C-alpha positions as CSV (number, residue, x, y, z in Angstrom):
1,M,143.6,94.2,135.4
2,E,143.2,95.1,131.8
3,G,140.4,92.6,131.7
4,N,138.6,94.2,134.6
5,N,138.8,97.5,133.0
6,D,137.1,96.2,129.8
7,K,134.5,94.7,131.7
8,D,133.9,98.2,133.5
9,E,133.8,99.9,130.2
10,C,131.5,97.4,128.9
11,R,129.0,97.7,131.8
12,E,129.2,101.4,131.4
13,G,128.3,101.3,127.9
14,L,125.6,99.1,128.7
15,L,124.1,101.2,131.5
16,L,124.1,104.1,129.1
17,K,121.4,102.2,127.3
18,E,119.1,103.1,129.9
19,Y,117.1,99.8,129.8
20,Y,116.2,96.9,132.0
21,Y,115.7,93.3,130.8
22,H,113.0,91.1,131.7
23,P,113.5,87.4,130.8
24,D,109.8,86.8,129.8
25,C,109.2,89.9,127.9
26,P,109.3,89.6,123.9
27,G,110.4,93.2,123.6
28,C,113.3,92.8,126.1
29,K,114.2,89.8,124.0
30,V,114.5,91.8,120.9
31,E,116.5,94.5,122.8
32,Q,118.9,91.8,123.9
33,Y,119.0,90.4,120.1
34,K,119.8,93.9,118.9
35,N,122.6,94.4,121.4
36,L,124.1,91.1,120.3
37,Q,123.7,91.5,116.7
38,Q,126.7,91.7,114.4
39,G,126.9,92.6,110.7
40,F,124.0,94.2,108.5
41,P,120.2,93.0,109.4
42,F,119.5,91.8,106.0
43,R,117.2,89.1,107.4
44,D,115.0,91.7,109.3
45,L,115.1,94.2,106.3
46,F,113.7,91.5,104.0
47,R,110.8,90.5,106.6
48,I,109.7,94.0,106.7
49,W,110.1,94.5,103.0
50,A,107.9,91.7,102.1
51,I,105.3,92.7,104.4
52,V,104.9,96.0,103.5
53,I,104.8,95.0,99.7
54,A,102.0,92.8,100.3
55,S,100.0,95.4,102.2
56,A,100.9,98.1,99.4
57,L,100.2,95.9,96.2
58,P,96.4,96.0,96.1
59,I,96.0,99.9,97.1
60,S,96.6,101.1,93.7
61,S,96.8,97.9,91.4
62,L,93.3,98.9,90.3
63,F,94.1,102.2,88.8
64,P,95.2,101.0,85.3
65,F,92.0,98.8,84.6
66,L,89.6,100.9,86.8
67,Y,88.6,103.1,83.7
68,F,87.8,99.7,82.0
69,M,86.1,98.2,85.0
70,I,83.9,101.1,85.6
71,R,82.8,101.1,81.8
72,D,82.3,97.3,82.1
73,L,80.0,97.7,85.1
74,N,77.9,99.8,83.3
75,I,77.5,102.4,86.2
76,A,78.5,105.4,84.2
77,K,75.9,106.7,81.5
78,R,78.6,108.7,79.5
79,E,82.2,108.2,78.9
80,E,83.1,111.4,80.6
81,D,81.5,110.1,83.8
82,I,83.7,107.1,84.1
83,G,86.3,109.2,86.1
84,F,83.7,110.2,88.6
85,Y,82.8,106.8,89.6
86,A,86.3,105.7,89.4
87,G,86.9,108.1,92.2
88,Y,84.5,106.4,94.5
89,V,86.1,103.0,94.3
90,G,89.5,104.4,94.7
91,S,88.5,106.4,97.8
92,S,86.8,103.5,99.4
93,Y,89.8,101.9,100.6
94,M,91.4,105.0,102.1
95,L,88.0,105.8,103.9
96,G,87.8,102.5,105.5
97,R,91.5,102.8,106.6
98,A,90.8,106.2,107.8
99,L,88.0,104.9,110.2
100,T,90.0,102.3,111.8
101,S,93.6,103.6,111.8
102,V,93.6,105.0,115.3
103,L,92.0,101.6,116.6
104,W,94.6,99.5,115.1
105,G,97.3,101.9,116.5
106,Y,95.8,101.1,120.0
107,V,95.6,97.5,119.4
108,A,99.2,97.3,118.4
109,D,100.3,99.3,121.5
110,R,98.0,97.2,123.7
111,Y,98.3,93.8,122.3
112,G,101.5,94.0,120.0
113,R,102.6,95.0,116.6
114,K,102.7,91.2,115.4
115,P,98.7,90.5,115.6
116,V,98.1,93.7,113.7
117,I,100.6,92.5,110.8
118,I,99.0,89.0,110.8
119,I,95.6,90.2,110.5
120,G,96.2,92.9,107.8
121,T,98.0,90.4,105.6
122,F,95.4,88.0,105.8
123,T,92.9,90.7,104.8
124,V,94.5,91.3,101.7
125,V,94.2,87.8,100.9
126,I,90.4,87.8,101.4
127,F,89.3,90.9,100.2
128,N,91.5,91.7,97.5
129,T,90.4,88.1,96.0
130,L,86.8,89.2,96.4
131,F,87.4,92.6,94.8
132,G,88.6,90.7,91.6
133,L,85.2,88.8,91.5
134,S,83.1,92.1,91.7
135,V,80.0,91.8,89.6
136,N,78.7,95.4,90.2
137,F,79.8,98.6,91.3
138,W,78.7,98.4,94.8
139,M,80.5,95.0,95.4
140,A,83.7,96.8,94.4
141,V,83.2,99.7,96.6
142,T,82.1,97.4,99.4
143,T,85.0,94.9,99.3
144,R,87.7,97.6,99.1
145,F,86.2,99.7,101.9
146,L,86.4,96.3,104.0
147,L,90.1,95.8,102.8
148,G,91.0,99.3,104.3
149,C,89.1,98.9,107.5
150,L,90.8,95.5,108.4
151,N,94.4,96.2,106.7
152,G,95.7,98.6,109.4
153,L,99.4,97.6,109.5
154,L,101.3,100.4,107.9
155,G,101.2,102.4,111.1
156,P,102.3,99.5,113.1
157,I,104.9,98.2,110.8
158,K,106.7,101.8,110.8
159,A,106.6,101.6,114.7
160,Y,107.9,97.9,114.3
161,A,110.7,98.9,111.9
162,S,112.0,101.7,114.4
163,E,112.0,99.1,117.4
164,L,113.7,96.0,115.5
165,F,116.5,97.6,114.5
166,R,119.6,99.1,116.2
167,E,119.9,102.9,116.2
168,E,122.5,103.1,113.4
169,Y,120.1,101.1,111.1
170,Q,116.8,102.6,112.0
171,A,116.9,105.2,109.0
172,I,117.5,102.4,106.6
173,G,114.8,100.3,108.3
174,L,112.2,103.2,107.9
175,S,113.7,103.7,104.2
176,T,112.7,100.0,103.7
177,V,109.0,100.7,105.0
178,S,108.7,103.8,102.7
179,T,110.6,102.0,99.8
180,A,108.7,98.8,100.0
181,W,105.4,100.8,100.3
182,G,106.4,102.9,97.3
183,I,107.4,100.2,95.2
184,G,104.1,98.2,96.2
185,L,101.9,101.4,94.9
186,I,104.1,101.3,91.6
187,I,104.3,97.3,91.1
188,G,100.7,96.8,91.8
189,P,99.5,99.2,89.1
190,A,102.0,97.5,87.1
191,L,100.6,94.2,87.7
192,G,97.2,95.3,87.2
193,G,98.2,96.8,83.7
194,F,100.0,93.5,82.5
195,L,97.4,91.0,83.9
196,A,94.0,92.6,83.6
197,Q,91.8,91.6,80.6
198,P,93.9,88.6,79.9
199,A,91.3,87.0,77.3
200,D,91.8,90.2,75.3
201,K,95.6,90.4,75.5
202,Y,96.3,86.9,75.4
203,P,93.6,85.2,73.5
204,N,95.8,82.1,72.5
205,I,96.0,81.3,76.2
206,F,92.5,82.5,77.8
207,S,89.1,82.3,75.9
208,Q,86.4,84.8,76.3
209,N,84.2,82.0,77.5
210,S,86.7,81.0,80.2
211,F,86.4,81.9,84.1
212,L,89.2,84.7,83.4
213,G,87.2,86.0,80.4
214,R,84.1,86.2,82.5
215,F,86.1,88.2,85.4
216,P,88.7,90.0,83.3
217,Y,90.0,91.7,86.5
218,F,90.4,88.6,88.7
219,L,94.0,87.6,87.4
220,P,96.0,90.6,89.2
221,C,93.9,90.3,92.2
222,I,94.6,86.8,92.8
223,C,98.4,86.9,92.0
224,I,98.7,89.6,94.8
225,S,96.5,87.7,97.0
226,I,98.8,84.5,96.7
227,F,101.9,86.5,97.1
228,A,100.1,88.0,100.2
229,L,99.3,84.5,101.7
230,G,103.0,83.3,101.0
231,V,103.9,86.6,103.3
232,A,101.2,86.2,106.1
233,I,102.2,82.5,107.1
234,P,105.8,83.2,108.0
235,C,104.5,86.4,110.1
236,F,103.6,83.8,112.9
237,W,107.1,83.5,113.6
238,L,107.9,87.2,113.7
239,P,109.5,88.4,116.9
240,E,107.3,90.8,118.8
241,T,108.9,94.2,120.0
242,L,106.2,95.4,122.2
243,H,107.3,95.2,126.1
244,N,104.7,93.6,128.2
245,H,105.8,95.0,131.5
246,S,105.4,98.4,133.4
247,G,107.1,100.3,136.2
248,K,105.2,98.4,138.7
249,N,107.0,95.1,138.2
250,R,110.6,96.6,137.5
251,S,111.6,95.3,141.1
252,S,111.5,91.8,139.8
253,S,113.3,92.6,136.7
254,C,117.0,92.2,136.0
255,N,119.4,94.4,134.4
256,L,120.1,94.2,130.8
257,I,123.8,93.5,131.8
258,E,122.6,90.3,133.5
259,G,120.6,89.0,130.2
260,L,123.7,89.7,128.2
261,E,125.9,88.0,130.8
262,A,123.6,84.9,130.4
263,A,124.0,85.0,126.6
264,H,127.9,85.5,126.9
265,S,128.4,83.3,129.9
266,F,130.6,85.5,131.9
267,T,129.7,87.7,134.9
268,F,130.2,91.3,136.0
269,E,131.1,92.4,139.4
270,T,128.8,95.2,140.3
271,D,130.1,97.7,143.1
272,E,127.6,100.6,142.4
273,P,124.2,99.5,143.5
274,Q,123.1,103.0,144.6
275,K,123.8,104.3,141.2
276,K,121.8,101.5,139.4
277,E,118.8,101.9,142.1
278,N,118.7,105.8,141.2
279,Y,118.8,104.9,137.5
280,K,115.7,102.7,138.1
281,D,113.9,105.6,139.4
282,E,115.1,108.0,136.7
283,D,114.0,105.3,134.0
284,H,110.6,104.8,135.6
285,Q,109.8,108.7,135.9
286,K,110.8,109.0,132.1
287,Q,108.3,106.2,131.3
288,T,105.5,107.8,133.2
289,H,106.0,111.0,131.9
290,S,105.8,109.6,128.3
291,K,102.7,107.9,129.0
292,K,100.9,111.1,130.2
293,K,102.2,113.1,127.4
294,S,99.5,114.0,125.1
295,L,100.2,113.1,121.3
296,L,97.8,115.7,120.1
297,K,99.7,118.5,122.0
298,N,103.1,117.1,120.3
299,W,103.5,119.8,117.8
300,P,106.7,118.2,116.0
301,L,104.8,115.1,115.7
302,M,101.4,116.9,114.6
303,S,103.2,119.2,112.3
304,S,104.9,116.4,110.4
305,I,101.6,114.4,110.2
306,I,99.8,117.2,108.6
307,V,102.8,118.0,106.1
308,Y,102.6,114.0,105.5
309,S,99.0,114.1,104.7
310,V,99.0,116.9,102.2
311,F,101.7,115.3,100.3
312,S,99.9,112.1,100.4
313,L,96.7,113.7,99.2
314,H,98.9,114.8,96.1
315,D,100.6,111.2,95.8
316,M,97.2,109.3,95.8
317,A,95.4,111.8,93.2
318,Y,98.5,111.7,91.1
319,S,98.4,107.8,91.2
320,E,94.8,107.6,90.0
321,I,94.9,110.4,87.6
322,F,98.3,109.3,85.8
323,S,96.4,105.9,85.0
324,L,93.2,107.4,83.9
325,W,95.0,110.1,81.8
326,A,97.4,107.5,80.1
327,V,94.5,105.2,79.0
328,S,91.9,108.0,78.2
329,P,91.6,108.6,74.3
330,K,93.7,111.3,72.7
331,K,90.6,113.3,71.9
332,F,90.2,114.0,75.9
333,G,94.1,114.9,76.1
334,G,95.2,111.4,77.2
335,L,97.9,109.2,75.8
336,S,95.5,106.4,74.4
337,Y,97.4,103.7,76.2
338,S,96.4,100.1,77.0
339,T,96.6,99.0,80.5
340,Q,99.7,97.0,79.2
341,N,101.6,100.4,78.4
342,V,100.7,101.7,81.9
343,G,102.1,98.4,83.4
344,E,105.2,98.9,81.3
345,V,105.9,102.6,82.3
346,L,105.2,101.9,86.1
347,A,107.3,98.7,86.0
348,F,110.2,100.8,84.9
349,S,109.6,103.4,87.4
350,G,109.3,100.5,90.1
351,C,112.9,99.3,89.1
352,G,114.4,102.7,89.4
353,L,112.7,103.5,92.6
354,L,114.3,100.1,94.2
355,V,117.8,101.3,93.1
356,F,117.6,104.8,94.4
357,Q,115.7,104.1,97.6
358,T,118.1,101.2,98.7
359,L,121.5,102.5,97.5
360,L,121.2,106.3,97.5
361,Y,118.3,107.5,99.8
362,P,120.2,106.8,103.2
363,Y,123.2,108.7,102.0
364,V,121.3,111.7,100.8
365,E,119.3,111.6,104.1
366,N,122.3,111.6,106.3
367,L,123.8,114.5,104.2
368,I,121.0,117.0,104.1
369,G,118.4,115.6,106.5
370,P,114.7,114.4,106.1
371,I,113.1,117.9,105.9
372,M,115.4,119.0,103.2
373,V,115.1,115.8,101.2
374,S,111.0,116.4,101.3
375,R,111.3,120.1,100.5
376,I,113.7,119.8,97.6
377,G,111.5,116.6,96.3
378,G,108.3,118.8,96.3
379,I,109.9,121.9,94.4
380,I,111.2,119.5,91.8
381,S,107.7,117.9,91.2
382,I,106.0,121.3,90.4
383,P,107.7,121.9,87.1
384,L,107.9,118.1,86.2
385,L,104.2,117.7,86.4
386,A,103.6,121.1,84.5
387,C,105.0,119.3,81.5
388,Y,102.6,116.3,81.4
389,P,99.9,117.8,79.3
390,F,102.3,118.8,76.7
391,I,103.9,115.5,76.4
392,A,100.5,114.0,75.4
393,L,100.6,116.4,72.3
394,L,103.6,114.6,70.9
395,S,103.8,111.1,69.6
396,G,105.6,107.9,68.6
397,F,108.8,106.9,70.4
398,T,109.2,110.5,72.0
399,V,106.4,110.3,74.2
400,W,107.5,106.7,75.3
401,I,110.8,108.2,76.2
402,L,109.6,111.1,78.1
403,I,106.8,109.6,80.0
404,N,109.0,106.8,81.3
405,I,111.8,109.6,82.5
406,A,108.9,111.8,84.0
407,S,107.1,108.8,85.8
408,L,110.5,107.6,87.2
409,I,111.7,111.0,88.5
410,K,108.0,111.9,89.9
411,N,107.9,108.5,91.9
412,V,111.5,108.6,93.3
413,L,110.5,112.4,94.7
414,C,107.1,111.1,96.1
415,I,108.8,108.1,98.0
416,S,111.7,110.2,99.2
417,I,109.2,112.9,100.7
418,V,107.3,110.0,102.4
419,T,110.4,108.4,103.8
420,G,111.6,111.9,105.3
421,M,108.0,112.2,106.8
422,F,108.2,108.6,108.2
423,I,111.5,109.4,109.9
424,L,110.4,112.7,111.5
425,Q,107.1,111.1,112.9
426,N,109.0,108.1,114.6
427,R,111.5,110.2,116.3
428,T,109.0,112.6,118.0
429,V,107.6,109.8,120.5
430,D,108.8,107.2,122.6
431,Q,108.3,103.4,121.9
432,D,105.1,103.1,124.1
433,Q,103.4,105.7,121.9
434,R,104.6,104.8,118.7
435,G,101.8,102.6,117.6
436,A,99.2,105.3,118.7
437,A,101.3,107.9,117.1
438,N,101.2,106.2,113.7
439,G,97.7,105.2,113.9
440,I,96.9,109.1,114.1
441,A,99.2,109.7,111.3
442,M,97.4,106.7,109.1
443,T,94.1,108.2,110.2
444,A,94.9,111.7,108.9
445,M,96.8,110.4,106.0
446,S,94.0,108.1,105.0
447,L,91.2,111.0,105.3
448,F,93.4,112.9,102.9
449,K,94.0,110.1,100.6
450,A,90.3,109.2,100.6
451,V,89.8,112.7,99.2
452,G,92.4,112.2,96.8
453,P,90.7,109.7,94.4
454,A,87.2,111.1,94.8
455,A,88.4,114.8,94.0
456,G,90.9,113.5,91.3
457,G,88.1,111.6,89.4
458,A,85.6,114.4,89.8
459,I,88.2,116.9,88.4
460,F,89.3,114.6,85.6
461,S,85.8,114.2,84.3
462,C,85.5,118.1,84.6
463,A,88.6,118.5,82.6
464,E,87.3,116.4,79.7
465,K,84.2,118.3,79.4
466,R,86.0,121.8,79.0
467,L,88.8,121.1,76.6
468,N,88.3,124.4,74.7
469,A,88.3,126.6,77.7
470,P,90.2,129.6,77.5
471,I,92.2,129.2,80.9
472,L,93.7,125.7,81.9
473,P,92.0,123.9,79.2
474,G,91.6,120.2,79.5
475,M,94.2,118.1,81.3
476,Q,96.2,121.2,82.0
477,L,93.5,122.0,84.7
478,V,94.0,118.5,86.2
479,F,97.8,119.0,86.6
480,F,97.6,122.6,87.8
481,I,95.5,121.7,90.9
482,L,98.0,118.7,91.6
483,N,100.7,121.1,91.6
484,L,98.7,123.5,93.8
485,V,98.5,120.8,96.4
486,E,102.2,120.1,96.3
487,A,103.3,123.9,96.5
488,I,101.1,123.8,99.8
489,G,102.8,121.0,101.4
490,V,106.2,122.4,100.2
491,L,105.4,125.7,102.2
492,L,104.3,123.8,105.3
493,T,107.9,122.0,105.4
494,F,109.1,125.5,106.7
495,K,109.5,127.1,110.1
496,P,107.3,128.0,112.1
497,F,104.8,125.4,110.9
498,L,107.2,122.1,110.7
499,I,109.2,121.9,113.9
500,V,112.3,119.5,114.0
501,P,111.6,116.8,116.6
502,S,113.2,117.0,119.8
503,V,113.0,113.4,120.7
504,A,115.5,111.2,118.9
């Protein structure tokens, strides 16, 4: 009698899942896997972490050496114009991604998350390698543009992360995406800083007449491409989370209970056929309603995308400007750092970011919520950035200490904001719309990020030409504009603009 009660309770709990198991559907198999899963999903988290890292590494890996690359390509007539041309190379990737993100979101919803992930990782292997072999300005712009066009996996991987994990692990799954993304955006430039111009830095190993001497920016690119290749091959064995059935063929399906019974080799006695039949009708109506719902009219989704895009504009502009500012001469208000010095700063930031996002962010998010995390992060960033031009006035060990601390705090805040926006976006839509919703988010974010490097490079060049201006001279202008964008993002996190999603 007691065993029957346990079975009844189990059956009722499974019915509350509001889900039907199709034996030939890969998405249903993932749902079954999730319900049978025990313990912390380390393996799945590592898979997503590696994929996102491989995709993120090439995005900003060029920034530490871009100043020198533009100089060596002989496109800029004056030293003050280098930042202007660097902005176009930095923006080309985001422009390409903006043009195709919705398409990749549609492909992910129509054909699955897995094909988009595979194509995206192999794209990194091919076009990031070609970028390292660029012999002129237009080859650099073209290869970066094509890399952005064909690498559309960030939107689908967010949907994939929200579908692969049980509800209690979804926050850490999305946190893994944003953490890996942020680490890639920091470790990528660190690799670029350490490995670019190897013949100059390591003359005992590489000569000026060697292949790496003639292509001084190839080594960081090929290292990233090799890592991406190592990630791309195992992607063929990833589980697909997209369901390949619709309401029309639900009559031929079996309940999730039956799938779990087969897995556990026991049987439930079901004496509530009418209840289950009514549930099928309700579930079908929910699915039909979800598919008819316009994403563009979903204001919780659209408001979170707009806030996300504004912060992304700031983050991309900051990533480029920080590297340009750090390597520019002291006479222009920079730090006169080498690419290796920049790499050291960013590597330190990456380590700190990994610790914070892995160990602390999930608890902070559970405590105060994603909106408050983003809001506080934006507010703290403003006075922090205002200090950067004055750090450059110092010298010696003091500069090294302050810039490492400031960079660490700033990058932790940036990724915390992005993680909060990831969580909000994926809570506003059902599974069958997550690919498209993340595609829209990627398009908007990429458009804003495409503006970031171009505008940042132009403002940076302008600042170098007005060192003696009475108001906001030199680099103070650059960081003031960055703070202005950050302040706009913070204001948009308040009601009535940003609405808490009603769909969990």
